[in-house]
Rosetta silent file (secondary structure, phi, psi, omega in degrees, C-alpha in Angstrom):
SEQUENCE: MSETTGGEAGGAAQAGAAPESYEAAVERLEEIILRLDSGRAELRETLELCREGKGLVEYCKGELDAVSGELQRLDLDDLVRQLESTPQAAEPERSGNEVPPGDAI
SCORE:     score description
SCORE:     0.000 S_00000001
   1 L     0.000   65.735 -176.390  -36.671  -26.377  -33.140 S_00000001
   2 L   -76.319  -32.325 -178.174  -35.693  -29.969  -33.594 S_00000001
   3 L  -119.397  124.810 -177.105  -31.964  -29.465  -33.198 S_00000001
   4 L  -101.217  -18.352  177.170  -30.641  -27.214  -30.455 S_00000001
   5 L  -136.719  163.381  179.556  -26.933  -27.681  -30.962 S_00000001
   6 L   -87.386   -2.765 -177.679  -24.654  -28.482  -33.837 S_00000001
   7 L  -158.778  172.841 -176.677  -22.946  -31.363  -32.041 S_00000001
   8 L   -78.950  -15.060 -176.497  -23.139  -33.814  -29.225 S_00000001
   9 L   -83.019   -1.289 -172.633  -20.650  -31.935  -27.014 S_00000001
  10 H   -78.809  -24.043 -173.303  -22.984  -28.995  -26.442 S_00000001
  11 H   -57.841  -47.632 -176.737  -25.132  -30.349  -23.628 S_00000001
  12 H   -66.419  -41.216 -178.562  -22.679  -29.928  -20.765 S_00000001
  13 H   -69.828  -36.021  179.583  -21.618  -26.442  -21.771 S_00000001
  14 H   -67.647  -34.755 -177.881  -25.235  -25.332  -22.266 S_00000001
  15 L   -73.562   -2.356  177.985  -26.208  -26.597  -18.834 S_00000001
  16 L    95.957   -2.640  178.277  -23.658  -24.225  -17.314 S_00000001
  17 L   -74.007  144.410  178.758  -21.046  -26.858  -16.506 S_00000001
  18 L   -70.744  145.621  175.979  -17.460  -25.879  -17.163 S_00000001
  19 L   -61.417  157.976 -179.543  -15.773  -27.613  -20.095 S_00000001
  20 L   -70.460  -22.953  179.176  -13.395  -30.420  -19.200 S_00000001
  21 L  -161.931  167.432  175.722  -10.433  -28.494  -20.652 S_00000001
  22 H   -59.051  -44.421 -178.263   -9.371  -25.428  -22.623 S_00000001
  23 H   -62.708  -39.091  177.554   -8.937  -27.622  -25.681 S_00000001
  24 H   -65.501  -38.807  178.436  -12.476  -29.022  -25.318 S_00000001
  25 H   -64.348  -42.951  178.897  -13.854  -25.487  -25.050 S_00000001
  26 H   -64.418  -41.409  178.663  -12.019  -24.413  -28.210 S_00000001
  27 H   -61.059  -43.572  178.972  -13.275  -27.493  -30.039 S_00000001
  28 H   -65.796  -39.629  176.794  -16.858  -26.716  -29.016 S_00000001
  29 H   -59.445  -40.390  178.172  -16.438  -23.080  -30.077 S_00000001
  30 H   -63.278  -39.296  176.979  -15.333  -24.292  -33.499 S_00000001
  31 H   -63.200  -43.300  179.828  -18.472  -26.460  -33.710 S_00000001
  32 H   -61.596  -45.371 -179.331  -20.643  -23.493  -32.757 S_00000001
  33 H   -61.676  -43.906  178.180  -19.003  -21.278  -35.370 S_00000001
  34 H   -60.250  -42.907  179.974  -19.513  -23.914  -38.067 S_00000001
  35 H   -64.362  -44.696  179.654  -23.170  -24.278  -37.116 S_00000001
  36 H   -65.917  -40.586  179.660  -23.756  -20.521  -37.129 S_00000001
  37 H   -67.381  -23.760 -178.157  -21.867  -20.092  -40.410 S_00000001
  38 H   -67.782  -24.848 -178.242  -23.961  -22.822  -42.032 S_00000001
  39 L    78.633    4.736 -177.489  -27.031  -20.603  -41.870 S_00000001
  40 L   -94.313   -8.069 -179.022  -29.179  -23.596  -40.855 S_00000001
  41 L   -75.095  134.535  176.318  -29.622  -22.655  -37.190 S_00000001
  42 L   -72.995  170.507 -175.106  -33.066  -21.395  -36.289 S_00000001
  43 H   -57.077  -52.312 -178.879  -33.497  -18.129  -34.414 S_00000001
  44 H   -65.072  -38.267  177.628  -33.740  -19.627  -30.909 S_00000001
  45 H   -63.055  -41.265  178.348  -30.908  -22.058  -31.609 S_00000001
  46 H   -59.817  -43.904  178.276  -28.777  -19.154  -32.773 S_00000001
  47 H   -60.747  -46.473  179.884  -29.471  -17.331  -29.511 S_00000001
  48 H   -63.708  -41.411  178.887  -28.573  -20.416  -27.448 S_00000001
  49 H   -64.302  -39.372  178.053  -25.392  -21.027  -29.446 S_00000001
  50 H   -65.135  -41.009  177.027  -24.351  -17.407  -28.963 S_00000001
  51 H   -62.877  -46.331  179.404  -24.947  -17.675  -25.213 S_00000001
  52 H   -62.111  -43.601  179.351  -22.992  -20.910  -25.032 S_00000001
  53 H   -61.030  -41.062  178.618  -20.208  -19.423  -27.151 S_00000001
  54 H   -60.895  -44.203  178.370  -19.986  -16.383  -24.892 S_00000001
  55 H   -62.913  -39.711  179.301  -19.590  -18.625  -21.846 S_00000001
  56 H   -67.510  -39.414  177.972  -16.916  -20.679  -23.582 S_00000001
  57 H   -63.550  -42.053  178.168  -14.990  -17.561  -24.632 S_00000001
  58 H   -63.554  -40.769  177.354  -15.088  -16.307  -21.031 S_00000001
  59 H   -60.890  -47.670 -179.300  -13.859  -19.702  -19.813 S_00000001
  60 H   -61.952  -40.725  178.484  -11.004  -19.692  -22.357 S_00000001
  61 H   -61.710  -43.371  177.988  -10.022  -16.148  -21.396 S_00000001
  62 H   -61.144  -41.713  178.077   -9.879  -17.176  -17.743 S_00000001
  63 H   -64.198  -44.482  179.604   -7.689  -20.157  -18.592 S_00000001
  64 H   -64.529  -39.927  177.463   -5.349  -18.026  -20.709 S_00000001
  65 H   -63.255  -40.681  179.967   -5.126  -15.385  -17.974 S_00000001
  66 H   -64.401  -44.801  179.990   -4.299  -18.065  -15.387 S_00000001
  67 H   -66.065  -40.450  178.819   -1.566  -19.583  -17.553 S_00000001
  68 H   -61.143  -42.795  177.968   -0.192  -16.148  -18.363 S_00000001
  69 H   -62.317  -41.327  178.177   -0.018  -15.337  -14.661 S_00000001
  70 H   -62.946  -42.588  179.409    1.810  -18.575  -13.951 S_00000001
  71 H   -64.005  -38.278  177.492    4.318  -17.848  -16.721 S_00000001
  72 H   -64.828  -39.358  178.525    4.923  -14.381  -15.308 S_00000001
  73 H   -65.798  -31.769  177.478    5.534  -15.878  -11.870 S_00000001
  74 H   -69.298  -22.904  179.207    8.066  -18.250  -13.389 S_00000001
  75 L    50.153   60.175 -177.256    9.866  -15.150  -14.720 S_00000001
  76 H   -64.009  -32.032  178.053   11.289  -16.972  -17.726 S_00000001
  77 H   -62.348  -40.775  178.482   12.934  -13.800  -19.054 S_00000001
  78 H   -65.179  -39.681  178.149   15.007  -13.559  -15.885 S_00000001
  79 H   -62.315  -42.916  178.354   15.961  -17.225  -16.212 S_00000001
  80 H   -62.579  -43.316  178.585   17.102  -16.669  -19.815 S_00000001
  81 H   -60.576  -41.083  179.659   19.184  -13.650  -18.728 S_00000001
  82 H   -64.528  -42.155  179.985   20.820  -15.743  -16.017 S_00000001
  83 H   -66.344  -37.581 -179.074   21.616  -18.528  -18.443 S_00000001
  84 H   -73.622  -25.460 -177.431   23.043  -16.124  -21.002 S_00000001
  85 H   -87.163  -12.328  178.849   25.204  -14.351  -18.443 S_00000001
  86 L   -78.099  149.429  178.028   26.899  -17.506  -17.116 S_00000001
  87 L   -59.676  148.270 -178.419   30.218  -18.535  -18.672 S_00000001
  88 L   -74.330   88.699 -179.286   29.901  -21.008  -21.504 S_00000001
  89 L   -74.900  -17.175 -177.369   30.761  -24.190  -19.626 S_00000001
  90 L   -75.075  -22.800 -179.720   29.657  -26.292  -22.571 S_00000001
  91 L   -79.141  127.286  179.053   32.603  -25.227  -24.765 S_00000001
  92 L   -71.118  150.321  176.805   35.645  -27.475  -24.239 S_00000001
  93 L   -74.075  143.037 -179.582   38.936  -25.827  -23.404 S_00000001
  94 L  -110.258  146.380  172.671   41.425  -25.746  -26.271 S_00000001
  95 L   -78.637  163.918 -176.100   45.148  -26.041  -26.095 S_00000001
  96 L   -61.072  -23.921 -176.881   47.148  -23.258  -27.672 S_00000001
  97 L   -99.190    4.300  176.533   47.935  -25.224  -30.871 S_00000001
  98 L   -79.548  144.828  177.126   44.350  -26.276  -31.751 S_00000001
  99 L   -96.703  128.987  177.603   42.657  -24.624  -34.700 S_00000001
 100 L   -58.487  150.514 -175.231   39.095  -23.396  -34.100 S_00000001
 101 H   -54.765  -38.650 -179.225   36.496  -25.261  -36.212 S_00000001
 102 H   -72.989  -16.779 -176.311   35.770  -22.275  -38.481 S_00000001
 103 H  -106.082   15.778 -173.317   39.466  -21.715  -39.273 S_00000001
 104 L   -69.333  -26.335 -176.341   40.378  -25.294  -40.244 S_00000001
 105 L   -96.082    0.000    0.000   40.709  -24.617  -43.982 S_00000001
């Protein structure tokens, strides 16, 4: 068992420390998948990589749930409805003798 991980980023996650970010966790998961797919991981290494991967997946799920909750609290759908229901202030007023852009020809 000379090699216990497929990359240098595995030590912190294996020790139980949380990844520094969602993106770092996803990157490490990709490394784990590549190592497992290579078929070169020994039995114990495979077990450790699976454990580490499980922890990273749980971390990512927690991050996604937190962001999803924040987005729900922002209620973006309600904001879009409010914006769509307001009068179009961006359109300039036309005088009675102006031709709309689509009818110019």
